[in-house]
Backbone as CSV, one residue per row, in Angstrom:
resi,resn,N_x,N_y,N_z,CA_x,CA_y,CA_z,C_x,C_y,C_z
1,MET,-53.915,109.535,306.654,-52.798,108.846,307.257,-51.663,108.664,306.240
2,ALA,-52.025,108.403,304.955,-50.993,108.272,303.943,-50.173,109.540,303.772
3,ASP,-50.922,110.713,303.821,-50.208,111.962,303.721,-49.236,112.149,304.858
4,LEU,-49.685,111.755,306.081,-48.819,111.903,307.252,-47.539,111.010,307.097
5,VAL,-47.676,109.859,306.559,-46.582,108.905,306.446,-45.462,109.514,305.546
6,TYR,-45.829,109.921,304.340,-44.814,110.429,303.376,-44.156,111.707,303.914
7,LYS,-44.969,112.545,304.616,-44.359,113.781,305.173,-43.369,113.450,306.287
8,GLN,-43.667,112.414,307.049,-42.721,112.048,308.134,-41.423,111.496,307.512
9,VAL,-41.554,110.789,306.431,-40.336,110.325,305.718,-39.533,111.514,305.267
10,ILE,-40.185,112.522,304.689,-39.488,113.709,304.175,-38.763,114.437,305.326
11,ASP,-39.499,114.611,306.427,-38.930,115.340,307.565,-37.696,114.639,308.097
12,ASP,-37.775,113.317,308.209,-36.651,112.540,308.709,-35.458,112.543,307.751
13,LEU,-35.740,112.439,306.456,-34.679,112.455,305.465,-33.996,113.809,305.454
14,LYS,-34.764,114.877,305.561,-34.187,116.235,305.578,-33.274,116.410,306.796
15,GLU,-33.747,115.858,307.930,-32.936,115.966,309.167,-31.625,115.216,309.014
16,LYS,-31.731,114.020,308.372,-30.491,113.215,308.146,-29.553,113.899,307.119
17,ILE,-30.131,114.521,306.116,-29.331,115.234,305.119,-28.548,116.362,305.760
18,PHE,-29.168,117.162,306.602,-28.470,118.292,307.207,-27.555,117.856,308.327
19,ALA,-27.765,116.635,308.835,-26.846,116.107,309.825,-25.667,115.415,309.222
20,GLY,-25.584,115.414,307.869,-24.449,114.848,307.192,-24.424,113.338,307.128
21,LYS,-25.629,112.671,307.214,-25.700,111.219,307.312,-25.382,110.582,305.939
22,PHE,-25.473,111.355,304.849,-25.240,110.818,303.494,-23.997,111.582,302.918
23,SER,-22.836,111.117,303.334,-21.606,111.845,303.016,-21.305,111.867,301.510
24,ASP,-21.848,110.805,300.804,-21.591,110.796,299.355,-22.696,111.450,298.554
25,LEU,-23.612,112.124,299.277,-24.775,112.878,298.716,-25.696,111.948,297.916
26,LYS,-25.684,110.670,298.210,-26.582,109.718,297.516,-27.472,109.080,298.577
27,LEU,-28.782,109.019,298.242,-29.762,108.382,299.133,-29.807,106.894,298.861
28,PRO,-30.226,106.117,299.812,-30.444,104.646,299.575,-31.518,104.460,298.538
29,ASP,-31.563,103.283,297.951,-32.631,103.051,296.905,-34.030,102.908,297.630
30,GLU,-35.079,102.927,296.828,-36.420,102.971,297.306,-36.708,101.691,298.188
31,ARG,-36.193,100.550,297.803,-36.450,99.354,298.598,-35.813,99.454,299.961
32,SER,-34.597,99.947,299.989,-33.877,100.114,301.288,-34.615,101.119,302.149
33,LEU,-35.105,102.225,301.568,-35.762,103.222,302.348,-37.121,102.702,302.836
34,SER,-37.799,101.869,302.034,-39.056,101.245,302.425,-38.841,100.374,303.650
35,GLU,-37.776,99.598,303.640,-37.446,98.732,304.745,-37.044,99.541,305.997
36,LEU,-36.253,100.611,305.765,-35.788,101.424,306.871,-36.981,102.127,307.612
37,TYR,-37.953,102.628,306.858,-39.039,103.337,307.486,-40.261,102.455,307.703
38,GLN,-40.195,101.254,307.257,-41.336,100.279,307.448,-42.614,100.861,306.824
39,VAL,-42.485,101.370,305.615,-43.614,101.899,304.888,-43.603,101.342,303.455
40,SER,-44.656,101.583,302.770,-44.791,101.067,301.402,-43.828,101.773,300.430
41,ARG,-43.548,101.067,299.347,-42.719,101.698,298.278,-43.386,102.901,297.674
42,SER,-44.712,102.897,297.629,-45.474,104.017,297.068,-45.303,105.237,297.919
43,SER,-45.254,105.072,299.281,-45.013,106.192,300.147,-43.642,106.755,299.997
44,ILE,-42.610,105.886,299.825,-41.259,106.316,299.534,-41.144,107.093,298.234
45,LYS,-41.807,106.497,297.227,-41.781,107.131,295.867,-42.414,108.556,295.938
46,ARG,-43.509,108.680,296.681,-44.231,109.932,296.811,-43.318,110.972,297.551
47,ALA,-42.649,110.489,298.595,-41.752,111.379,299.355,-40.583,111.874,298.461
48,LEU,-39.991,110.944,297.778,-38.856,111.355,296.897,-39.271,112.237,295.744
49,THR,-40.466,111.994,295.195,-40.970,112.877,294.102,-41.160,114.262,294.657
50,LYS,-41.771,114.382,295.827,-41.980,115.743,296.476,-40.665,116.416,296.711
51,MET,-39.656,115.660,297.229,-38.375,116.249,297.492,-37.650,116.661,296.206
52,ALA,-37.891,115.931,295.087,-37.282,116.266,293.828,-37.967,117.565,293.304
53,ASN,-39.280,117.628,293.437,-40.012,118.810,292.995,-39.614,120.043,293.766
54,ASP,-39.215,119.875,295.008,-38.762,121.001,295.861,-37.274,121.323,295.645
55,GLY,-36.560,120.519,294.853,-35.181,120.837,294.579,-34.238,120.273,295.678
56,ILE,-34.737,119.452,296.562,-33.894,118.890,297.635,-33.061,117.789,297.082
57,VAL,-33.593,116.980,296.195,-32.837,115.889,295.579,-33.072,115.874,294.112
58,PHE,-32.273,115.139,293.364,-32.535,114.929,291.930,-32.277,113.474,291.602
59,LYS,-33.014,112.988,290.626,-32.882,111.558,290.202,-32.080,111.502,288.953
60,LYS,-31.096,110.663,288.963,-30.243,110.420,287.733,-30.573,109.029,287.276
61,ARG,-31.081,108.985,286.062,-31.564,107.719,285.500,-30.444,106.637,285.471
62,GLY,-30.771,105.530,286.134,-29.806,104.426,286.137,-28.772,104.486,287.275
63,SER,-28.741,105.636,288.023,-27.736,105.818,289.046,-28.347,105.974,290.412
64,GLY,-29.542,106.497,290.561,-30.156,106.627,291.869,-30.610,108.107,292.167
65,THR,-30.820,108.349,293.441,-31.290,109.639,293.885,-30.191,110.351,294.698
66,PHE,-29.898,111.612,294.300,-28.802,112.326,294.883,-29.295,113.652,295.565
67,ILE,-28.592,114.083,296.541,-28.898,115.325,297.277,-28.415,116.475,296.449
68,ASN,-29.233,117.531,296.295,-28.836,118.697,295.537,-27.869,119.518,296.436
69,PRO,-26.602,119.650,296.065,-25.651,120.364,296.929,-25.995,121.822,297.146
70,LEU,-26.683,122.420,296.151,-27.039,123.891,296.390,-28.184,123.988,297.404
71,TYR,-29.057,122.998,297.444,-30.076,123.019,298.493,-29.420,122.846,299.913
72,LEU,-28.403,121.989,299.925,-27.669,121.780,301.176,-27.008,123.045,301.613
73,LYS,-26.541,123.794,300.689,-25.827,125.049,301.005,-26.785,126.192,301.342
74,ASN,-27.974,126.222,300.680,-28.863,127.362,300.847,-30.277,126.896,301.166
75,GLU,-30.424,126.303,302.329,-31.743,125.821,302.768,-32.696,127.005,302.847
76,SER,-33.837,126.882,302.192,-34.864,127.922,302.273,-35.725,127.620,303.481
77,ILE,-36.254,128.707,304.149,-37.146,128.523,305.258,-38.608,128.490,304.758
78,PHE,-38.809,128.787,303.491,-40.119,128.895,302.901,-40.396,127.712,301.967
79,SER,-41.311,126.819,302.350,-41.604,125.642,301.479,-43.115,125.423,301.530
80,TYR,-43.748,125.522,300.394,-45.198,125.356,300.428,-45.623,123.910,300.667
81,GLU,-46.490,123.743,301.615,-47.080,122.477,301.961,-48.590,122.630,302.120
82,GLY,-49.282,121.540,301.979,-50.746,121.612,302.233,-51.481,122.320,301.149
83,THR,-52.610,122.998,301.552,-53.584,123.500,300.585,-53.630,125.017,300.586
84,ASN,-52.873,125.723,301.358,-52.879,127.189,301.295,-51.487,127.761,301.340
85,LEU,-51.358,129.105,301.187,-50.068,129.731,301.105,-49.719,130.467,302.380
86,GLY,-50.334,130.099,303.472,-50.100,130.832,304.729,-48.641,130.773,305.222
87,ILE,-48.167,131.905,305.741,-46.820,131.948,306.292,-46.651,130.970,307.422
88,THR,-47.640,130.966,308.355,-47.525,130.085,309.543,-47.415,128.596,309.118
89,ASP,-48.169,128.243,308.070,-48.216,126.893,307.627,-46.983,126.488,306.814
90,ASN,-46.310,127.439,306.175,-45.322,127.090,305.171,-43.878,127.516,305.467
91,PHE,-43.680,128.275,306.602,-42.317,128.644,307.023,-41.859,127.673,308.087
92,HIS,-40.731,127.014,307.840,-40.141,126.106,308.827,-38.642,126.245,308.835
93,MET,-38.062,126.009,310.024,-36.635,125.928,310.096,-36.291,124.845,311.097
94,ASN,-35.466,123.875,310.636,-35.172,122.734,311.542,-36.419,122.046,311.977
95,GLY,-37.431,122.001,311.084,-38.641,121.311,311.406,-39.600,122.060,312.328
96,LYS,-39.282,123.328,312.691,-40.127,124.065,313.624,-40.816,125.229,312.902
97,SER,-42.102,125.478,313.298,-42.788,126.605,312.778,-42.457,127.846,313.625
98,PRO,-42.583,129.028,313.053,-42.276,130.253,313.787,-43.272,130.616,314.835
99,LYS,-42.848,131.311,315.811,-43.747,131.925,316.842,-44.297,133.245,316.282
100,ILE,-45.400,133.678,316.829,-45.975,134.957,316.388,-46.176,135.888,317.551
101,ARG,-45.738,137.144,317.400,-46.018,138.150,318.387,-46.824,139.298,317.663
102,VAL,-48.064,139.481,318.105,-48.891,140.561,317.460,-48.455,141.932,317.971
103,LEU,-48.129,142.814,317.023,-47.698,144.134,317.358,-48.809,145.178,317.209
104,LYS,-49.747,144.935,316.237,-50.806,145.872,315.998,-51.969,145.152,315.346
105,PHE,-53.190,145.492,315.797,-54.397,144.914,315.239,-55.469,145.996,315.292
106,GLU,-55.849,146.505,314.146,-56.831,147.631,314.106,-57.607,147.609,312.813
107,VAL,-58.648,148.352,312.818,-59.503,148.523,311.575,-59.275,149.912,311.031
108,ILE,-59.005,150.013,309.758,-58.695,151.302,309.127,-59.426,151.410,307.794
109,PRO,-59.676,152.649,307.294,-60.165,152.779,305.924,-59.073,152.456,304.949
110,PRO,-59.407,151.964,303.738,-58.386,151.569,302.781,-57.733,152.820,302.135
111,THR,-56.440,152.743,301.970,-55.761,153.834,301.224,-56.124,153.648,299.759
112,GLU,-55.754,154.628,298.954,-56.018,154.524,297.498,-55.299,153.296,296.905
113,GLU,-54.099,153.057,297.421,-53.319,151.904,296.967,-53.995,150.584,297.295
114,LEU,-54.562,150.450,298.534,-55.251,149.223,298.910,-56.559,149.110,298.119
115,GLN,-57.233,150.228,297.819,-58.426,150.149,297.004,-58.156,149.580,295.663
116,ARG,-56.987,149.995,295.084,-56.613,149.455,293.774,-56.192,147.988,293.856
117,ASP,-55.347,147.674,294.851,-54.738,146.328,294.881,-55.788,145.262,295.289
118,LEU,-56.738,145.642,296.162,-57.705,144.634,296.651,-59.148,144.900,296.064
119,PHE,-59.236,145.782,295.051,-60.519,146.112,294.430,-61.585,146.470,295.440
120,LEU,-61.232,147.497,296.193,-62.169,147.963,297.299,-62.715,149.351,296.936
121,GLN,-63.827,149.635,297.619,-64.382,150.990,297.613,-63.880,151.726,298.813
122,PRO,-63.973,153.093,298.868,-63.442,153.850,299.977,-64.102,153.438,301.294
123,TYR,-65.292,152.911,301.285,-66.004,152.509,302.520,-65.736,151.093,302.915
124,ASP,-64.952,150.356,302.122,-64.629,148.947,302.474,-63.442,148.912,303.444
125,PHE,-63.742,148.973,304.709,-62.671,148.981,305.731,-61.897,147.693,305.698
126,VAL,-60.661,147.774,306.206,-59.762,146.629,306.265,-59.195,146.414,307.670
127,TYR,-58.882,145.180,307.993,-58.022,144.898,309.141,-56.594,145.254,308.772
128,LYS,-55.884,145.944,309.652,-54.424,146.094,309.535,-53.805,145.270,310.662
129,ILE,-52.991,144.290,310.282,-52.413,143.326,311.222,-50.910,143.322,311.058
130,VAL,-50.185,143.689,312.151,-48.757,143.727,312.127,-48.254,142.657,313.110
131,ARG,-47.486,141.715,312.605,-47.000,140.608,313.450,-45.459,140.450,313.260
132,LEU,-44.832,140.059,314.351,-43.438,139.750,314.322,-43.281,138.219,314.341
133,ARG,-42.549,137.665,313.429,-42.282,136.209,313.436,-40.924,135.875,313.989
134,LEU,-40.851,134.858,314.799,-39.631,134.460,315.487,-39.415,132.950,315.432
135,PHE,-38.150,132.547,315.255,-37.731,131.183,315.436,-37.089,131.139,316.811
136,GLU,-37.643,130.297,317.689,-37.242,130.355,319.136,-37.561,131.801,319.564
137,GLU,-36.496,132.537,320.004,-36.717,133.943,320.364,-36.009,134.854,319.408
138,GLU,-35.611,134.399,318.245,-34.882,135.218,317.263,-35.826,135.763,316.253
139,PRO,-36.055,137.034,316.160,-36.955,137.609,315.160,-36.377,137.509,313.766
140,PHE,-37.193,137.141,312.769,-36.710,137.085,311.395,-37.616,137.816,310.409
141,MET,-38.822,138.218,310.816,-39.668,138.848,309.833,-40.751,139.714,310.501
142,ILE,-40.992,140.901,309.928,-42.099,141.771,310.280,-43.126,141.637,309.183
143,GLU,-44.353,141.215,309.535,-45.385,141.018,308.524,-46.484,142.007,308.764
144,THR,-46.830,142.758,307.721,-47.949,143.671,307.812,-48.963,143.321,306.733
145,GLY,-50.158,142.943,307.159,-51.200,142.481,306.256,-52.452,143.321,306.342
146,TYR,-53.165,143.440,305.206,-54.392,144.221,305.128,-55.448,143.264,304.554
147,ILE,-56.489,143.043,305.278,-57.575,142.056,304.893,-58.916,142.753,304.938
148,PRO,-59.682,142.721,303.813,-61.028,143.393,303.802,-61.990,142.717,304.765
149,ILE,-62.619,143.586,305.580,-63.581,143.070,306.533,-64.780,142.358,305.828
150,LYS,-65.114,142.813,304.652,-66.276,142.232,303.969,-66.076,140.733,303.603
151,ILE,-64.792,140.314,303.577,-64.469,138.925,303.319,-64.571,138.068,304.550
152,VAL,-64.042,138.540,305.632,-64.064,137.810,306.916,-64.319,138.783,308.043
153,GLN,-65.454,138.723,308.689,-65.905,139.743,309.647,-65.460,139.543,311.087
154,ASN,-65.043,138.365,311.459,-64.904,138.079,312.829,-63.511,137.773,313.268
155,LEU,-62.498,138.364,312.657,-61.157,138.170,313.143,-60.972,138.728,314.524
156,ASN,-60.179,138.083,315.367,-59.932,138.597,316.734,-58.509,138.275,317.096
157,GLN,-58.130,138.731,318.298,-56.755,138.613,318.722,-56.278,137.140,318.757
158,LYS,-57.105,136.243,319.194,-56.776,134.851,319.301,-56.514,134.265,317.921
159,ILE,-57.347,134.625,316.941,-57.212,134.076,315.565,-55.898,134.526,314.970
160,ILE,-55.576,135.841,315.131,-54.413,136.360,314.463,-53.128,135.997,315.166
161,GLU,-53.187,135.398,316.318,-51.996,134.863,316.979,-51.599,133.477,316.407
162,GLY,-52.480,132.957,315.562,-52.208,131.715,314.870,-52.191,131.945,313.399
163,SER,-52.627,130.913,312.657,-52.630,130.966,311.195,-54.048,131.448,310.706
164,ILE,-54.069,132.639,310.105,-55.263,133.199,309.635,-55.780,132.393,308.435
165,PHE,-54.866,131.963,307.554,-55.241,131.170,306.396,-55.863,129.804,306.798
166,HIS,-55.274,129.192,307.854,-55.839,127.930,308.348,-57.172,128.153,308.949
167,TYR,-57.370,129.243,309.682,-58.680,129.557,310.217,-59.699,129.734,309.122
168,LEU,-59.256,130.407,308.068,-60.168,130.616,306.867,-60.635,129.304,306.302
169,GLU,-59.747,128.316,306.202,-60.143,126.981,305.684,-61.087,126.328,306.653
170,GLU,-60.741,126.293,307.945,-61.517,125.525,308.864,-62.867,126.164,309.178
171,ALA,-62.946,127.492,309.314,-64.209,128.128,309.698,-65.055,128.580,308.561
172,HIS,-64.431,128.849,307.392,-65.174,129.446,306.307,-65.114,128.652,304.993
173,ASN,-64.387,127.558,305.016,-64.211,126.689,303.833,-63.679,127.471,302.592
174,MET,-62.735,128.362,302.898,-62.075,129.146,301.823,-60.559,128.942,301.927
175,ALA,-59.918,128.857,300.818,-58.436,128.622,300.799,-57.764,129.686,299.975
176,VAL,-56.576,130.100,300.433,-55.746,131.039,299.688,-54.760,130.154,298.898
177,THR,-54.938,130.213,297.526,-54.243,129.260,296.696,-53.336,129.905,295.632
178,LYS,-53.346,131.236,295.527,-52.546,131.921,294.550,-52.050,133.230,295.083
179,SER,-50.835,133.596,294.631,-50.311,134.903,295.085,-49.442,135.463,293.941
180,PHE,-49.342,136.811,293.940,-48.369,137.491,293.075,-47.441,138.242,294.033
181,LEU,-46.145,137.848,293.986,-45.166,138.390,294.920,-44.007,139.062,294.236
182,SER,-43.534,140.161,294.853,-42.345,140.853,294.454,-41.290,140.661,295.568
183,ILE,-40.048,140.370,295.245,-38.976,140.214,296.195,-37.832,141.136,295.896
184,TYR,-37.441,141.936,296.852,-36.361,142.900,296.690,-35.729,143.224,297.999
185,ALA,-34.737,144.077,297.995,-34.040,144.507,299.224,-33.913,146.052,299.229
186,GLU,-33.848,146.596,300.438,-33.641,148.031,300.544,-32.979,148.313,301.923
187,PRO,-32.458,149.516,302.123,-31.834,149.789,303.412,-32.860,149.662,304.573
188,SER,-32.431,149.186,305.698,-33.344,148.953,306.769,-33.727,150.280,307.460
189,THR,-34.920,150.314,307.974,-35.412,151.477,308.684,-35.050,151.351,310.177
190,GLU,-35.288,152.380,310.983,-35.053,152.275,312.380,-35.944,151.199,313.034
191,ASN,-37.188,151.100,312.507,-38.090,150.110,313.043,-37.583,148.657,312.728
192,ASP,-37.137,148.512,311.514,-36.509,147.193,311.132,-35.332,146.845,312.058
193,GLN,-34.523,147.798,312.256,-33.326,147.602,313.094,-33.664,147.232,314.520
194,GLU,-34.699,147.893,315.034,-35.145,147.596,316.384,-35.758,146.194,316.545
195,LEU,-36.678,145.914,315.619,-37.439,144.673,315.777,-36.670,143.436,315.265
196,LEU,-35.805,143.614,314.237,-35.097,142.482,313.676,-33.655,142.381,314.097
197,HIS,-33.278,143.254,315.063,-31.915,143.256,315.596,-30.879,143.468,314.463
198,LEU,-31.145,144.442,313.605,-30.193,144.743,312.487,-29.363,145.946,312.905
199,LYS,-28.130,145.948,312.348,-27.267,147.178,312.509,-27.682,148.199,311.497
200,GLU,-27.307,149.435,311.738,-27.763,150.574,310.939,-27.447,150.370,309.458
201,HIS,-26.271,149.749,309.137,-25.778,149.633,307.765,-26.360,148.400,307.123
202,GLU,-27.078,147.550,307.829,-27.520,146.269,307.265,-28.872,146.395,306.574
203,PRO,-29.046,145.669,305.424,-30.248,145.843,304.663,-31.365,144.947,305.201
204,VAL,-32.541,145.169,304.596,-33.686,144.307,304.929,-34.213,143.739,303.634
205,GLY,-34.599,142.449,303.668,-35.221,141.823,302.451,-36.707,141.996,302.537
206,ILE,-37.342,142.169,301.400,-38.805,142.466,301.397,-39.477,141.525,300.359
207,MET,-40.569,140.954,300.817,-41.411,140.159,299.934,-42.832,140.756,300.110
208,GLU,-43.415,141.277,299.075,-44.755,141.843,299.189,-45.594,141.421,297.998
209,GLY,-46.906,141.390,298.259,-47.792,141.048,297.135,-49.211,140.799,297.557
210,ILE,-50.010,140.287,296.704,-51.391,140.043,296.914,-51.687,138.548,296.934
211,PHE,-52.434,138.091,297.894,-52.847,136.681,298.030,-54.341,136.595,297.602
212,PHE,-54.634,135.523,296.813,-55.975,135.335,296.209,-56.617,134.077,296.812
213,LEU,-57.935,134.188,296.991,-58.731,132.997,297.366,-58.853,132.070,296.130
214,ASP,-59.274,130.891,296.406,-59.425,129.875,295.273,-60.504,130.244,294.250
215,ASN,-61.372,131.257,294.622,-62.353,131.722,293.636,-61.882,132.937,292.877
216,GLY,-60.597,133.348,293.134,-59.994,134.489,292.412,-60.108,135.840,293.142
217,THR,-60.813,135.877,294.293,-60.939,137.134,295.023,-59.659,137.524,295.727
218,PRO,-59.181,138.751,295.527,-58.043,139.239,296.270,-58.361,139.224,297.797
219,PHE,-57.603,138.534,298.623,-57.872,138.375,300.016,-57.043,139.284,300.903
220,GLU,-55.757,139.401,300.573,-54.850,140.153,301.446,-53.747,140.803,300.642
221,PHE,-53.390,142.017,301.012,-52.142,142.635,300.613,-51.200,142.483,301.803
222,SER,-49.988,141.972,301.559,-49.077,141.729,302.642,-47.674,142.197,302.317
223,GLN,-47.026,142.816,303.261,-45.576,143.124,303.113,-44.846,142.420,304.213
224,MET,-43.808,141.627,303.841,-42.983,140.918,304.772,-41.580,141.414,304.712
225,ARG,-41.066,141.929,305.854,-39.690,142.518,305.904,-38.818,141.528,306.669
226,PHE,-37.805,141.013,305.989,-36.987,139.943,306.565,-35.621,140.414,307.016
227,HIS,-35.108,139.773,308.070,-33.680,139.906,308.361,-32.979,139.237,307.176
228,TYR,-31.966,139.935,306.639,-31.363,139.557,305.406,-30.804,138.093,305.414
229,LYS,-30.384,137.592,306.568,-29.779,136.269,306.571,-30.868,135.187,306.348
230,TYR,-32.154,135.496,306.494,-33.207,134.515,306.244,-33.806,134.656,304.843
231,MET,-33.234,135.597,304.061,-33.829,135.850,302.711,-33.255,134.864,301.717
232,LYS,-33.729,133.583,301.847,-33.292,132.534,300.915,-34.532,131.848,300.410
233,PHE,-34.743,131.900,299.114,-35.875,131.232,298.497,-35.358,130.417,297.275
234,ASN,-35.513,129.134,297.304,-35.043,128.299,296.247,-36.189,128.096,295.248
235,THR,-35.817,127.880,293.985,-36.798,127.602,292.940,-36.244,126.633,291.959
236,ILE,-37.088,125.978,291.210,-36.714,125.071,290.172,-37.125,125.617,288.817
237,VAL,-36.183,125.627,287.846,-36.487,126.042,286.495,-36.223,124.877,285.568
238,SER,-37.254,124.509,284.803,-37.041,123.430,283.838,-37.655,123.756,282.514
239,VAL,-37.122,123.215,281.436,-37.631,123.415,280.113,-38.097,122.079,279.520
240,ASP,-39.360,121.984,279.251,-39.864,120.685,278.684,-39.949,120.749,277.178
């Protein structure tokens, strides 16, 4: 319940931030926010700390908590929450999770590249899962994932229409907690243009990499091809 409370505070504050409710880019103090949301000071402190860690706000000693103007300008749709790195669980826009349309679901032998990336033998077959992600009815990403059958044997159409990583946690008590990702851009293909509603001259953003289980096992190789206008990922760099 405590987790739910502080996340609700974050969601409402983010909504107010993007609605321009804080014109001076300064949030009320913790006591005022505690009274506003009728929650404990510790819940407010936890919410503000999480928002600061995500780069949404920053705290200036002796002056209060301020909204990061760059976050306001470049809201990312990718924000890690919870215990795994699943796309379904961690991509949000205006508080909404994306819809999923399954384009392909089949079992194939691993290519030499997949054998290398996922530490497989030639006989270790993999699921190939191609899904289109949409906000409302607007497509923003084509996701192609390869998952070894020897790790999870019972994937089906219903499971892949939702969060595979969430299913992994609930049904198998396994979590995807680490990834190595590369992010770059390239000219869009005809398939990109058709599925993401891109013009011929428009580029596509790409995020690809390997996702690892909490025990270190490579779980999935994934390539995500984005409509360029959604290719916004914020990060925090600090030197201690």
